[in-house]
N, CA, C and O atoms as CSV, one atom per row, in Angstrom:
chain,resi,resn,atom,element,x,y,z
A,1,MET,N,N,108.358,163.404,-106.267
A,1,MET,CA,C,109.075,164.185,-105.272
A,1,MET,C,C,110.362,163.430,-104.899
A,1,MET,O,O,110.335,162.208,-104.746
A,2,ASN,N,N,111.447,164.119,-104.758
A,2,ASN,CA,C,112.739,163.553,-104.413
A,2,ASN,C,C,112.681,162.849,-103.062
A,2,ASN,O,O,112.131,163.390,-102.103
A,3,PHE,N,N,113.249,161.640,-102.981
A,3,PHE,CA,C,113.242,160.854,-101.743
A,3,PHE,C,C,113.867,161.614,-100.578
A,3,PHE,O,O,113.315,161.610,-99.478
A,4,HIS,N,N,114.996,162.259,-100.798
A,4,HIS,CA,C,115.672,162.988,-99.723
A,4,HIS,C,C,114.821,164.148,-99.221
A,4,HIS,O,O,114.784,164.420,-98.021
A,5,PHE,N,N,114.147,164.821,-100.123
A,5,PHE,CA,C,113.270,165.919,-99.729
A,5,PHE,C,C,112.108,165.400,-98.884
A,5,PHE,O,O,111.758,166.020,-97.880
A,6,ARG,N,N,111.506,164.280,-99.270
A,6,ARG,CA,C,110.408,163.701,-98.488
A,6,ARG,C,C,110.898,163.273,-97.115
A,6,ARG,O,O,110.214,163.499,-96.116
A,7,PHE,N,N,112.076,162.657,-97.049
A,7,PHE,CA,C,112.636,162.247,-95.765
A,7,PHE,C,C,112.889,163.468,-94.889
A,7,PHE,O,O,112.588,163.452,-93.696
A,8,PHE,N,N,113.438,164.516,-95.473
A,8,PHE,CA,C,113.701,165.747,-94.734
A,8,PHE,C,C,112.394,166.329,-94.192
A,8,PHE,O,O,112.334,166.749,-93.037
A,9,CYS,N,N,111.362,166.356,-95.015
A,9,CYS,CA,C,110.063,166.886,-94.578
A,9,CYS,C,C,109.484,166.054,-93.441
A,9,CYS,O,O,108.946,166.608,-92.483
A,10,LEU,N,N,109.588,164.739,-93.535
A,10,LEU,CA,C,109.098,163.870,-92.455
A,10,LEU,C,C,109.872,164.133,-91.172
A,10,LEU,O,O,109.281,164.195,-90.094
A,11,PHE,N,N,111.175,164.286,-91.275
A,11,PHE,CA,C,112.001,164.566,-90.105
A,11,PHE,C,C,111.581,165.881,-89.457
A,11,PHE,O,O,111.400,165.937,-88.241
A,12,ILE,N,N,111.425,166.932,-90.244
A,12,ILE,CA,C,111.019,168.243,-89.716
A,12,ILE,C,C,109.628,168.139,-89.083
A,12,ILE,O,O,109.390,168.707,-88.018
A,13,PHE,N,N,108.723,167.427,-89.723
A,13,PHE,CA,C,107.376,167.242,-89.168
A,13,PHE,C,C,107.448,166.576,-87.803
A,13,PHE,O,O,106.769,166.999,-86.868
A,14,CYS,N,N,108.262,165.541,-87.684
A,14,CYS,CA,C,108.414,164.825,-86.410
A,14,CYS,C,C,108.980,165.747,-85.340
A,14,CYS,O,O,108.489,165.759,-84.211
A,15,VAL,N,N,109.979,166.499,-85.672
A,15,VAL,CA,C,110.627,167.382,-84.696
A,15,VAL,C,C,109.708,168.510,-84.256
A,15,VAL,O,O,109.653,168.831,-83.069
A,16,ILE,N,N,108.996,169.109,-85.181
A,16,ILE,CA,C,108.173,170.271,-84.868
A,16,ILE,C,C,106.815,169.887,-84.282
A,16,ILE,O,O,106.343,170.537,-83.349
A,17,SER,N,N,106.192,168.857,-84.807
A,17,SER,CA,C,104.803,168.560,-84.471
A,17,SER,C,C,104.602,167.728,-83.220
A,17,SER,O,O,103.537,167.791,-82.606
A,18,PHE,N,N,105.576,166.968,-82.837
A,18,PHE,CA,C,105.400,166.037,-81.732
A,18,PHE,C,C,106.438,166.284,-80.665
A,18,PHE,O,O,107.458,166.932,-80.899
A,19,SER,N,N,106.160,165.758,-79.492
A,19,SER,CA,C,107.182,165.819,-78.449
A,19,SER,C,C,108.367,164.985,-78.917
A,19,SER,O,O,108.187,164.030,-79.673
A,20,PRO,N,N,109.574,165.327,-78.482
A,20,PRO,CA,C,110.754,164.581,-78.935
A,20,PRO,C,C,110.673,163.090,-78.646
A,20,PRO,O,O,111.238,162.291,-79.393
A,21,SER,N,N,109.981,162.696,-77.576
A,21,SER,CA,C,109.911,161.277,-77.246
A,21,SER,C,C,109.146,160.486,-78.299
A,21,SER,O,O,109.292,159.265,-78.369
A,22,PHE,N,N,108.320,161.160,-79.134
A,22,PHE,CA,C,107.594,160.472,-80.187
A,22,PHE,C,C,108.563,159.836,-81.181
A,22,PHE,O,O,108.248,158.808,-81.780
A,23,CYS,N,N,109.721,160.430,-81.358
A,23,CYS,CA,C,110.685,159.960,-82.348
A,23,CYS,C,C,111.510,158.774,-81.855
A,23,CYS,O,O,112.293,158.212,-82.621
A,24,TYR,N,N,111.351,158.388,-80.605
A,24,TYR,CA,C,112.090,157.261,-80.034
A,24,TYR,C,C,111.103,156.160,-79.676
A,24,TYR,O,O,109.973,156.449,-79.282
A,25,SER,N,N,111.510,154.911,-79.808
A,25,SER,CA,C,110.594,153.811,-79.528
A,25,SER,C,C,110.645,153.338,-78.079
A,25,SER,O,O,109.714,152.673,-77.626
A,26,HIS,N,N,111.705,153.659,-77.340
A,26,HIS,CA,C,111.832,153.242,-75.945
A,26,HIS,C,C,112.159,154.445,-75.074
A,26,HIS,O,O,112.918,155.328,-75.472
A,27,SER,N,N,111.581,154.469,-73.888
A,27,SER,CA,C,111.821,155.559,-72.945
A,27,SER,C,C,111.753,155.000,-71.539
A,27,SER,O,O,110.794,154.308,-71.197
A,28,LYS,N,N,112.766,155.293,-70.705
A,28,LYS,CA,C,112.740,154.844,-69.314
A,28,LYS,C,C,113.679,155.679,-68.467
A,28,LYS,O,O,114.628,156.278,-68.974
A,29,LYS,N,N,113.403,155.714,-67.161
A,29,LYS,CA,C,114.284,156.393,-66.217
A,29,LYS,C,C,115.209,155.349,-65.611
A,29,LYS,O,O,114.774,154.272,-65.204
A,30,VAL,N,N,116.502,155.690,-65.557
A,30,VAL,CA,C,117.510,154.731,-65.113
A,30,VAL,C,C,118.519,155.396,-64.182
A,30,VAL,O,O,118.580,156.620,-64.070
A,31,LEU,N,N,119.287,154.576,-63.538
A,31,LEU,CA,C,120.479,155.000,-62.812
A,31,LEU,C,C,121.630,154.928,-63.812
A,31,LEU,O,O,121.785,153.926,-64.510
A,32,ALA,N,N,122.427,155.972,-63.883
A,32,ALA,CA,C,123.533,156.001,-64.839
A,32,ALA,C,C,124.840,156.293,-64.112
A,32,ALA,O,O,124.862,156.981,-63.092
A,33,SER,N,N,125.907,155.765,-64.649
A,33,SER,CA,C,127.244,156.054,-64.159
A,33,SER,C,C,127.976,156.829,-65.251
A,33,SER,O,O,127.407,157.121,-66.303
A,34,ALA,N,N,129.232,157.156,-64.996
A,34,ALA,CA,C,130.016,157.913,-65.969
A,34,ALA,C,C,131.389,157.259,-66.156
A,34,ALA,O,O,131.846,156.495,-65.306
A,35,PHE,N,N,132.031,157.568,-67.273
A,35,PHE,CA,C,133.357,157.016,-67.542
A,35,PHE,C,C,134.193,157.999,-68.343
A,35,PHE,O,O,133.660,158.928,-68.949
A,36,THR,N,N,135.504,157.793,-68.343
A,36,THR,CA,C,136.421,158.744,-68.971
A,36,THR,C,C,137.349,158.106,-70.016
A,36,THR,O,O,138.334,158.728,-70.415
A,37,ASP,N,N,137.057,156.895,-70.458
A,37,ASP,CA,C,137.909,156.231,-71.441
A,37,ASP,C,C,138.108,157.120,-72.672
A,37,ASP,O,O,137.245,157.926,-73.021
A,38,LYS,N,N,139.255,156.956,-73.313
A,38,LYS,CA,C,139.553,157.742,-74.509
A,38,LYS,C,C,139.129,157.039,-75.792
A,38,LYS,O,O,138.755,157.690,-76.768
A,39,ILE,N,N,139.188,155.707,-75.788
A,39,ILE,CA,C,138.917,154.929,-76.999
A,39,ILE,C,C,137.766,153.957,-76.731
A,39,ILE,O,O,137.739,153.279,-75.705
A,40,GLY,N,N,136.813,153.901,-77.672
A,40,GLY,CA,C,135.670,152.999,-77.559
A,40,GLY,C,C,135.968,151.614,-78.092
A,40,GLY,O,O,137.080,151.336,-78.540
A,41,TYR,N,N,134.973,150.751,-78.041
A,41,TYR,CA,C,135.172,149.355,-78.422
A,41,TYR,C,C,135.339,149.145,-79.929
A,41,TYR,O,O,135.642,148.031,-80.357
A,42,LYS,N,N,135.156,150.157,-80.716
A,42,LYS,CA,C,135.409,150.082,-82.159
A,42,LYS,C,C,136.589,150.982,-82.533
A,42,LYS,O,O,136.692,151.445,-83.669
A,43,ASP,N,N,137.479,151.223,-81.560
A,43,ASP,CA,C,138.642,152.094,-81.737
A,43,ASP,C,C,138.252,153.526,-82.101
A,43,ASP,O,O,139.005,154.227,-82.776
A,44,ASN,N,N,137.087,153.950,-81.657
A,44,ASN,CA,C,136.615,155.305,-81.921
A,44,ASN,C,C,137.060,156.254,-80.814
A,44,ASN,O,O,137.186,155.856,-79.656
A,45,ASP,N,N,137.296,157.504,-81.177
A,45,ASP,CA,C,137.711,158.551,-80.239
A,45,ASP,C,C,136.495,159.026,-79.454
A,45,ASP,O,O,135.637,159.718,-80.001
A,46,LEU,N,N,136.413,158.660,-78.175
A,46,LEU,CA,C,135.249,159.000,-77.359
A,46,LEU,C,C,135.182,160.480,-77.002
A,46,LEU,O,O,134.129,160.963,-76.588
A,47,TYR,N,N,136.288,161.210,-77.155
A,47,TYR,CA,C,136.251,162.655,-76.908
A,47,TYR,C,C,135.909,163.427,-78.179
A,47,TYR,O,O,135.881,164.658,-78.165
A,48,GLY,N,N,135.650,162.723,-79.271
A,48,GLY,CA,C,135.327,163.354,-80.540
A,48,GLY,C,C,133.837,163.591,-80.754
A,48,GLY,O,O,133.432,164.004,-81.840
A,49,GLY,N,N,133.022,163.340,-79.745
A,49,GLY,CA,C,131.579,163.523,-79.868
A,49,GLY,C,C,130.913,163.238,-78.534
A,49,GLY,O,O,131.574,163.211,-77.496
A,50,PHE,N,N,129.610,163.027,-78.563
A,50,PHE,CA,C,128.862,162.681,-77.351
A,50,PHE,C,C,128.547,161.190,-77.403
A,50,PHE,O,O,127.901,160.712,-78.335
A,51,TYR,N,N,129.015,160.460,-76.385
A,51,TYR,CA,C,128.877,159.011,-76.383
A,51,TYR,C,C,128.363,158.482,-75.057
A,51,TYR,O,O,128.441,159.142,-74.021
A,52,TYR,N,N,127.827,157.253,-75.127
A,52,TYR,CA,C,127.450,156.483,-73.948
A,52,TYR,C,C,127.906,155.050,-74.172
A,52,TYR,O,O,128.200,154.644,-75.297
A,53,ALA,N,N,127.961,154.295,-73.089
A,53,ALA,CA,C,128.276,152.869,-73.168
A,53,ALA,C,C,127.058,152.088,-72.700
A,53,ALA,O,O,126.449,152.422,-71.683
A,54,GLU,N,N,126.710,151.061,-73.437
A,54,GLU,CA,C,125.660,150.138,-73.013
A,54,GLU,C,C,126.335,149.103,-72.114
A,54,GLU,O,O,127.264,148.415,-72.535
A,55,LEU,N,N,125.864,149.003,-70.888
A,55,LEU,CA,C,126.502,148.121,-69.920
A,55,LEU,C,C,125.991,146.685,-70.037
A,55,LEU,O,O,125.267,146.349,-70.975
A,56,ASP,N,N,126.375,145.845,-69.079
A,56,ASP,CA,C,126.098,144.407,-69.100
A,56,ASP,C,C,126.673,143.803,-70.385
A,56,ASP,O,O,126.024,143.025,-71.085
A,57,ASN,N,N,127.914,144.196,-70.660
A,57,ASN,CA,C,128.636,143.738,-71.856
A,57,ASN,C,C,127.876,144.035,-73.147
A,57,ASN,O,O,127.886,143.241,-74.088
A,58,GLY,N,N,127.218,145.193,-73.174
A,58,GLY,CA,C,126.498,145.607,-74.361
A,58,GLY,C,C,125.132,144.982,-74.514
A,58,GLY,O,O,124.554,145.038,-75.600
A,59,LYS,N,N,124.592,144.386,-73.456
A,59,LYS,CA,C,123.298,143.697,-73.545
A,59,LYS,C,C,122.212,144.332,-72.671
A,59,LYS,O,O,121.064,143.889,-72.721
A,60,ALA,N,N,122.538,145.359,-71.871
A,60,ALA,CA,C,121.598,145.923,-70.893
A,60,ALA,C,C,120.337,146.489,-71.530
A,60,ALA,O,O,119.279,146.501,-70.901
A,61,LEU,N,N,120.437,146.953,-72.757
A,61,LEU,CA,C,119.278,147.532,-73.446
A,61,LEU,C,C,118.899,146.715,-74.677
A,61,LEU,O,O,118.184,147.194,-75.558
A,62,GLY,N,N,119.382,145.487,-74.727
A,62,GLY,CA,C,119.024,144.612,-75.846
A,62,GLY,C,C,120.042,144.558,-76.958
A,62,GLY,O,O,119.696,144.235,-78.094
A,63,ASP,N,N,121.307,144.871,-76.657
A,63,ASP,CA,C,122.384,144.817,-77.652
A,63,ASP,C,C,122.156,145.831,-78.774
A,63,ASP,O,O,122.060,145.476,-79.949
A,64,LEU,N,N,122.074,147.099,-78.378
A,64,LEU,CA,C,121.900,148.171,-79.355
A,64,LEU,C,C,123.079,148.196,-80.321
A,64,LEU,O,O,124.208,147.874,-79.952
A,65,ALA,N,N,122.807,148.573,-81.533
A,65,ALA,CA,C,123.861,148.643,-82.549
A,65,ALA,C,C,124.831,149.784,-82.243
A,65,ALA,O,O,124.473,150.774,-81.605
A,66,TYR,N,N,126.054,149.620,-82.711
A,66,TYR,CA,C,127.065,150.663,-82.603
A,66,TYR,C,C,126.511,151.961,-83.194
A,66,TYR,O,O,125.911,151.944,-84.269
A,67,MET,N,N,126.708,153.074,-82.506
A,67,MET,CA,C,126.287,154.414,-82.901
A,67,MET,C,C,124.771,154.632,-82.826
A,67,MET,O,O,124.261,155.575,-83.431
A,68,THR,N,N,124.045,153.784,-82.098
A,68,THR,CA,C,122.617,154.012,-81.897
A,68,THR,C,C,122.440,155.310,-81.116
A,68,THR,O,O,123.029,155.467,-80.046
A,69,PRO,N,N,121.635,156.247,-81.634
A,69,PRO,CA,C,121.426,157.509,-80.908
A,69,PRO,C,C,120.539,157.296,-79.686
A,69,PRO,O,O,119.639,156.456,-79.688
A,70,MET,N,N,120.811,158.069,-78.652
A,70,MET,CA,C,120.020,158.037,-77.424
A,70,MET,C,C,119.907,159.458,-76.897
A,70,MET,O,O,120.910,160.150,-76.722
A,71,LYS,N,N,118.682,159.883,-76.647
A,71,LYS,CA,C,118.483,161.177,-76.003
A,71,LYS,C,C,118.575,160.936,-74.503
A,71,LYS,O,O,117.845,160.115,-73.949
A,72,ILE,N,N,119.480,161.662,-73.853
A,72,ILE,CA,C,119.708,161.521,-72.415
A,72,ILE,C,C,119.303,162.828,-71.758
A,72,ILE,O,O,119.811,163.890,-72.117
A,73,THR,N,N,118.383,162.756,-70.791
A,73,THR,CA,C,117.893,163.947,-70.098
A,73,THR,C,C,118.110,163.770,-68.609
A,73,THR,O,O,117.761,162.742,-68.029
A,74,TRP,N,N,118.700,164.805,-67.993
A,74,TRP,CA,C,118.960,164.793,-66.548
A,74,TRP,C,C,118.854,166.216,-66.024
A,74,TRP,O,O,119.507,167.129,-66.531
A,75,LYS,N,N,118.033,166.391,-65.016
A,75,LYS,CA,C,117.829,167.699,-64.378
A,75,LYS,C,C,117.526,168.801,-65.393
A,75,LYS,O,O,118.073,169.901,-65.311
A,76,GLY,N,N,116.656,168.494,-66.341
A,76,GLY,CA,C,116.203,169.497,-67.295
A,76,GLY,C,C,117.101,169.738,-68.492
A,76,GLY,O,O,116.749,170.525,-69.371
A,77,ARG,N,N,118.244,169.087,-68.551
A,77,ARG,CA,C,119.152,169.231,-69.694
A,77,ARG,C,C,119.136,167.949,-70.509
A,77,ARG,O,O,119.053,166.850,-69.961
A,78,SER,N,N,119.215,168.103,-71.821
A,78,SER,CA,C,119.207,166.944,-72.713
A,78,SER,C,C,120.355,167.022,-73.706
A,78,SER,O,O,120.805,168.101,-74.091
A,79,VAL,N,N,120.810,165.853,-74.103
A,79,VAL,CA,C,121.821,165.742,-75.149
A,79,VAL,C,C,121.561,164.435,-75.892
A,79,VAL,O,O,121.127,163.449,-75.297
A,80,VAL,N,N,121.829,164.437,-77.193
A,80,VAL,CA,C,121.757,163.201,-77.964
A,80,VAL,C,C,123.170,162.647,-78.045
A,80,VAL,O,O,124.084,163.298,-78.550
A,81,ALA,N,N,123.328,161.428,-77.533
A,81,ALA,CA,C,124.630,160.757,-77.537
A,81,ALA,C,C,124.506,159.478,-78.361
A,81,ALA,O,O,123.402,159.031,-78.673
A,82,TYR,N,N,125.639,158.903,-78.702
A,82,TYR,CA,C,125.673,157.719,-79.549
A,82,TYR,C,C,126.421,156.594,-78.851
A,82,TYR,O,O,127.380,156.831,-78.117
A,83,LYS,N,N,125.969,155.363,-79.088
A,83,LYS,CA,C,126.636,154.216,-78.469
A,83,LYS,C,C,128.032,154.098,-79.068
A,83,LYS,O,O,128.204,153.817,-80.254
A,84,GLY,N,N,129.024,154.323,-78.208
A,84,GLY,CA,C,130.399,154.252,-78.664
A,84,GLY,C,C,131.236,153.277,-77.873
A,84,GLY,O,O,132.430,153.122,-78.129
A,85,ASP,N,N,130.600,152.605,-76.890
A,85,ASP,CA,C,131.349,151.684,-76.051
A,85,ASP,C,C,130.384,150.722,-75.376
A,85,ASP,O,O,129.170,150.924,-75.379
A,86,ILE,N,N,130.953,149.677,-74.800
A,86,ILE,CA,C,130.207,148.741,-73.970
A,86,ILE,C,C,130.976,148.578,-72.669
A,86,ILE,O,O,132.155,148.925,-72.600
A,87,GLY,N,N,130.324,148.056,-71.641
A,87,GLY,CA,C,131.016,147.887,-70.369
A,87,GLY,C,C,130.295,146.912,-69.459
A,87,GLY,O,O,129.284,146.318,-69.832
A,88,GLN,N,N,130.832,146.760,-68.263
A,88,GLN,CA,C,130.250,145.871,-67.260
A,88,GLN,C,C,128.999,146.507,-66.679
A,88,GLN,O,O,128.626,147.613,-67.068
A,89,GLY,N,N,128.358,145.827,-65.763
A,89,GLY,CA,C,127.146,146.326,-65.116
A,89,GLY,C,C,126.035,145.325,-65.319
A,89,GLY,O,O,126.265,144.233,-65.839
A,90,GLY,N,N,124.842,145.682,-64.917
A,90,GLY,CA,C,123.724,144.764,-65.078
A,90,GLY,C,C,122.453,145.340,-64.519
A,90,GLY,O,O,122.358,146.539,-64.259
A,91,SER,N,N,121.475,144.481,-64.335
A,91,SER,CA,C,120.130,144.926,-63.970
A,91,SER,C,C,120.054,145.620,-62.616
A,91,SER,O,O,119.200,146.485,-62.426
A,92,GLU,N,N,120.917,145.269,-61.675
A,92,GLU,CA,C,120.888,145.912,-60.360
A,92,GLU,C,C,121.828,147.108,-60.287
A,92,GLU,O,O,121.902,147.774,-59.255
A,93,HIS,N,N,122.520,147.375,-61.329
A,93,HIS,CA,C,123.499,148.450,-61.408
A,93,HIS,C,C,123.093,149.405,-62.522
A,93,HIS,O,O,122.094,149.174,-63.204
A,94,PRO,N,N,123.857,150.476,-62.710
A,94,PRO,CA,C,123.566,151.339,-63.871
A,94,PRO,C,C,123.586,150.512,-65.154
A,94,PRO,O,O,124.397,149.598,-65.299
A,95,ILE,N,N,122.700,150.834,-66.067
A,95,ILE,CA,C,122.686,150.129,-67.350
A,95,ILE,C,C,123.277,150.983,-68.462
A,95,ILE,O,O,123.517,150.501,-69.569
A,96,VAL,N,N,123.510,152.262,-68.156
A,96,VAL,CA,C,124.115,153.179,-69.113
A,96,VAL,C,C,125.269,153.883,-68.423
A,96,VAL,O,O,125.152,154.337,-67.285
A,97,ASP,N,N,126.371,153.963,-69.123
A,97,ASP,CA,C,127.554,154.663,-68.665
A,97,ASP,C,C,127.704,155.885,-69.576
A,97,ASP,O,O,127.856,155.736,-70.789
A,98,ILE,N,N,127.662,157.074,-69.008
A,98,ILE,CA,C,127.708,158.303,-69.794
A,98,ILE,C,C,129.151,158.800,-69.864
A,98,ILE,O,O,129.808,158.963,-68.836
A,99,HIS,N,N,129.635,159.038,-71.071
A,99,HIS,CA,C,131.012,159.508,-71.220
A,99,HIS,C,C,131.165,160.906,-70.626
A,99,HIS,O,O,130.213,161.686,-70.618
A,100,ALA,N,N,132.355,161.222,-70.131
A,100,ALA,CA,C,132.627,162.485,-69.439
A,100,ALA,C,C,132.242,163.719,-70.256
A,100,ALA,O,O,131.729,164.688,-69.695
A,101,LYS,N,N,132.475,163.702,-71.551
A,101,LYS,CA,C,132.125,164.857,-72.386
A,101,LYS,C,C,130.607,165.037,-72.448
A,101,LYS,O,O,130.111,166.163,-72.409
A,102,THR,N,N,129.886,163.945,-72.543
A,102,THR,CA,C,128.417,163.988,-72.531
A,102,THR,C,C,127.917,164.421,-71.162
A,102,THR,O,O,126.968,165.197,-71.055
A,103,LEU,N,N,128.560,163.916,-70.117
A,103,LEU,CA,C,128.210,164.275,-68.744
A,103,LEU,C,C,128.343,165.784,-68.537
A,103,LEU,O,O,127.482,166.403,-67.914
A,104,ALA,N,N,129.405,166.367,-69.051
A,104,ALA,CA,C,129.612,167.815,-68.923
A,104,ALA,C,C,128.504,168.593,-69.638
A,104,ALA,O,O,128.066,169.636,-69.153
A,105,ALA,N,N,128.056,168.092,-70.779
A,105,ALA,CA,C,126.958,168.755,-71.498
A,105,ALA,C,C,125.659,168.696,-70.700
A,105,ALA,O,O,124.772,169.528,-70.892
A,106,LEU,N,N,125.545,167.715,-69.808
A,106,LEU,CA,C,124.372,167.599,-68.940
A,106,LEU,C,C,124.524,168.420,-67.659
A,106,LEU,O,O,123.605,168.473,-66.842
A,107,GLY,N,N,125.679,169.057,-67.484
A,107,GLY,CA,C,125.879,169.947,-66.347
A,107,GLY,C,C,126.598,169.353,-65.158
A,107,GLY,O,O,126.563,169.930,-64.072
A,108,ASP,N,N,127.254,168.209,-65.332
A,108,ASP,CA,C,127.992,167.582,-64.234
A,108,ASP,C,C,129.403,167.276,-64.727
A,108,ASP,O,O,129.573,166.684,-65.794
A,109,ASN,N,N,130.401,167.669,-63.969
A,109,ASN,CA,C,131.793,167.436,-64.374
A,109,ASN,C,C,132.507,166.400,-63.523
A,109,ASN,O,O,133.727,166.269,-63.621
A,110,ASP,N,N,131.778,165.655,-62.684
A,110,ASP,CA,C,132.387,164.657,-61.808
A,110,ASP,C,C,132.052,163.256,-62.300
A,110,ASP,O,O,130.953,162.764,-62.044
A,111,PRO,N,N,132.980,162.600,-63.005
A,111,PRO,CA,C,132.696,161.268,-63.539
A,111,PRO,C,C,132.583,160.183,-62.470
A,111,PRO,O,O,132.284,159.034,-62.793
A,112,ASP,N,N,132.816,160.529,-61.203
A,112,ASP,CA,C,132.648,159.550,-60.128
A,112,ASP,C,C,131.211,159.508,-59.616
A,112,ASP,O,O,130.865,158.656,-58.797
A,113,ASN,N,N,130.373,160.428,-60.099
A,113,ASN,CA,C,128.983,160.481,-59.647
A,113,ASN,C,C,128.129,159.408,-60.313
A,113,ASN,O,O,128.383,158.992,-61.443
A,114,PHE,N,N,127.106,158.973,-59.571
A,114,PHE,CA,C,126.029,158.190,-60.152
A,114,PHE,C,C,124.868,159.152,-60.342
A,114,PHE,O,O,124.554,159.926,-59.438
A,115,LEU,N,N,124.237,159.115,-61.483
A,115,LEU,CA,C,123.125,160.010,-61.775
A,115,LEU,C,C,121.820,159.239,-61.653
A,115,LEU,O,O,121.620,158.226,-62.322
A,116,GLU,N,N,120.932,159.731,-60.788
A,116,GLU,CA,C,119.641,159.091,-60.606
A,116,GLU,C,C,118.600,159.793,-61.469
A,116,GLU,O,O,118.755,160.955,-61.846
A,117,GLU,N,N,117.548,159.064,-61.766
A,117,GLU,CA,C,116.421,159.625,-62.521
A,117,GLU,C,C,116.851,160.194,-63.873
A,117,GLU,O,O,116.413,161.276,-64.265
A,118,VAL,N,N,117.700,159.469,-64.574
A,118,VAL,CA,C,118.121,159.859,-65.915
A,118,VAL,C,C,117.115,159.273,-66.909
A,118,VAL,O,O,116.890,158.063,-66.942
A,119,LEU,N,N,116.521,160.142,-67.708
A,119,LEU,CA,C,115.580,159.687,-68.740
A,119,LEU,C,C,116.369,159.371,-69.998
A,119,LEU,O,O,117.066,160.226,-70.545
A,120,ILE,N,N,116.247,158.131,-70.448
A,120,ILE,CA,C,116.890,157.745,-71.709
A,120,ILE,C,C,115.787,157.410,-72.722
A,120,ILE,O,O,114.799,156.753,-72.393
A,121,GLU,N,N,115.978,157.868,-73.930
A,121,GLU,CA,C,115.053,157.588,-75.030
A,121,GLU,C,C,115.882,157.114,-76.216
A,121,GLU,O,O,116.825,157.778,-76.646
A,122,TYR,N,N,115.509,155.960,-76.725
A,122,TYR,CA,C,116.274,155.364,-77.825
A,122,TYR,C,C,115.371,154.558,-78.730
A,122,TYR,O,O,115.838,153.981,-79.712
């Protein structure tokens, strides 16, 4: 059987058969902030997709790799975003900074807000 076909079948099985959190190894509720930067730390266009920043200089979640996917859920809405930036912050502050475009997909257009009870899965 073709490797790509087997991988595709496994992916479909995971998506259909299990809750989405089964496909992620970490899940936690956090306080999140938002940001509006145009360019990420790898010179990537942050308005070209859905992105988040790992705070504490990129160490808040264990130094996730660039473009690591994260399912972000807030008030019943979910979006899959990718690590496209790093920023300040730490354990007593938000550990994830949600880009404005991703924030809008979650139903909030005010990047000055702090979002409580944000479920992140990565």
